[in-house]
N, C-alpha and C positions, 0 to 999 in steps of 0.2 A: 292278747292281743298285742300285750306287751313282749309275751315272749315272744312273737313274731317277728317284731317291731326289735328285740332284742338281737336273735341270731341272725337276723339282714344286715343290724348294724358290726355284727362281729366279724362275718361274711365279708362284707366291705372293707372293713379295714384289716382283715387278713390277706386280701385282695390286693390292695393299695399297697401294701406291709411283703407280698411278692414280689409286687411290678417294680418295690424301690429297692430290695435288700434282698434277689433274688437265692443268693449263695444260702443269706444268712436264714431267712426262711426255709430250706432243703434241710438247714441241720437243725433247727431245730424239730421239724418230722422226724429225722433221720436218727433223732436223741430221745423220740417219745414213743418209736419203733423197738427201739434197739434194747430201752429200758422194758416195753411187752415184754420182750422178745427172753431178755433176760428173765423173767420172774418165771417164765413158762420155764427156761432148763434148773432153776432150781427147785420146780414144782418138778421134775421128769425124773431131774438128776439119781435123787434120795429112793425113786420107785423102782429107776431100775436098779441102781446099786441094790437092795430089799430083795428082789430078782432072783440076779445073780448070787445073792450071798448066798443059800441054800447048795448050789453047783459044784460040782468040780472045777469052774471056772478058779475058783477064789483061793485052791493051793496049785493054782496054776502061774509059777514067776511068768510077770512079764519086763522085762527087765534088758531093752536095748538100745542102742546106738551109745557105744560108750565113748565117753571127750573128756579124756585124762582124769585123776581124783580127785576124791575133794579133799580137805585141812585136813583129814584123820587117818589119809592115804588109801581109803576103801574106794572100787570104781564110780568114776560118774556118770551115770545116764542120764540120757536126755528125754526118757519114755522109764523110771523107776516103780514099778509096781510088782513088790518082795510078794512072794506066799503068805497067805493067812493073812491075822490082824492085822489092821494097820497103826505101823509102830509109833512112838513118841515124836520120829523124825517124820515125819507123813508117808513113810515107804511102806507099800504092803496093800495087799486087799486083791493080789492074785490081779490073771486075767481081765476078772469080774468088773472090778473097780475101773482099770481101763476103758471097758468096753463100753457100761455106763457113762462112764463121764463123754467118750467118739461118740457114743452114740444118740446119745442129748445133744452136744453140741452136731450132729450131722444133721442133725432135725428140725432146730434151732435155727441152721444156717441156710436149711432149704424155704421155711418158710421169710425166713429177713430175705434172701435173695428174691420173690416176689416181689415181698410187701414195701422194701424198695424202690427195687425197678419199676411196677406200678404208680404207687402210690408217694411216693417222697420225688424220684426223677423225674416218673413218668416217661420211662424209655421207652422208644422204638425201635431203635439198633437188631444189631440180630444177638435172638435169645441165645443161639448155641455160640457164638464168639462171645459174648458176655461171662457164659457159664465158665466155659472155659478157664479165661483169667477170673473167673469168680474164683474157680476150683482150683488155681494154682499159688494166687493170693491166699487163698485156705490152708493150706499144706504147709504153706514155704510160712506164715503166720503159726499156726500151732506147732511146728517144728522150734521156731526161737518162743514161745511161749513156755514149752515144755524144756526148753534147756535153762529156760528164765525159772522154771520153779524149782531147780536147784540152790534156789537163791536166798527165796524169802517161804517155801513152803515149810521146810524143818522147823523154823523155828515159830510157824504161825503154827501151826501142830504140836510142839512140846507146850509150847505155853497157857492153847484152851485144854487139853488131854490134863496140864496139872494143873489148871485153876477150876474145870469146872468139871473133871471125872471124866473117862476115857470115853463113855456115849455121850454125855453132851458137847464138849470139847471137840469131841472127833465131828460128829454131825455138821459143828458153827463152821469149824475149818473149812471140811466143804465148801460150804455156803461163799466163807472168805476167800480161799481159792479161785472159785468159780468166777467170785466180780470183779476178780485180779486179771481174771481169761477174757472174761468179756469186756473188761478196760482197757486193755492192749488192745484187742481185736475192735473196739469202735473208733478209738483216735487212728489207727490203720489205717483201718473201710474204707472212711469217709473221700479224701482223697483218692481210694480207687472207684468206688464207686461214682465217682464224677467225670472220669476217666472214661472206666467202660458201659456207663449208664447215659447215653447218649441221647439229645433229642434230633432227628433226623426229617431234615427240609424233604415236603413230601417234590415227586421229581415232576 
């Protein structure tokens, strides 16, 4: 009896909070769902990475979108996945690593799209139009996040692989870089969702 009363009390308090602070309430739900999707990515990415590691993709380099040079004079790539094992500067893993990361992110974003649209924002606007702008925003964010990796990826991998060893250090560095990527997406996507996930009045 007390449990039902507590649930009713919480639901009533939450509904009053939503009425008084609708945007903040949306942000709270957005935060909870985003963290759930992040956990999914942290579980799925190493599984895909391990699955692709035994294929020819591991020894296939994927270094695209050159933009300028690193401090040591080497070419700077937005997506820098050299062939073979991941080095201390965070490069390596080849096309296998790139696909593991991108497939994980794509699956997570599809799930996130429907959760945020239906649960957080309860949108009834055109799903096709929202999906189009979601994909555009996703691609732009991935390009920016990929370019930013050149700043923080090398010191993270270098430090963790030196302190914890290549195996554990690389795994933990994978998680840290993924969390940073998710954090970038988190703060950028909320205002975008506010625009594309609208509640339209019925005619």
